[in-house]
C-alpha positions, 0 to 999 in steps of 0.5 A, a space after each residue: 662488376 660482372 665477368 662477361 665471359 662467365 655470363 656468356 658461358 652460362 647462356 651459350 649454346 652450340 652454333 655452327 660458324 662458317 668462315 670464308 677463306 681468302 681467295 687467290 689467283 692461279 697460274 692463269 690469272 683466274 681468281 679461285 675463291 677460298 674454301 669455307 671452313 665450318 666449326 662449332 662454337 659456343 655462343 649466346 644468341 639474343 634478339 637485339 633491343 632498340 637501345 642496342 640497335 642504336 649502337 649500330 651504323 645507321 644502314 645496318 639497323 633495319 637488317 640486324 635483328 640478332 646479337 651474338 656473344 661468344 668467347 670464340 672469335 667472330 668476324 664480319 661476314 661469318 655465317 652462324 647457324 642457330 636454331 635451324 636459321 642462318 645469320 650473317 654477321 654484319 657488325 662486330 664491336 671492337 673489344 679492347 678488353 675481355 675475352 669475348 666478341 659481340 656482333 650483330 647479325 641479320 637473317 639470311 633468306 
């Protein structure tokens, strides 16, 4: 069996990952959104095939056209910049084993 982490490392490139922090309420009761944090991770970005799209919930299949594999943690609603384009992470497959994350992304306008 192939070690997926080794395959990811072989195809990975640097991408920018932006994650929004949780917001909070100030003393006046107003909501203050959390500041986003940006970091560079290594990830393999690939177009999604028809078979891979079938694994997605039905409402996401039309918009999610890219897959990302990484050994760094990826969460739903993260923003990934690759090749000058911004993508929103729409779905993350749960992984019980392995040291990697796989997610579906849609292109941001």
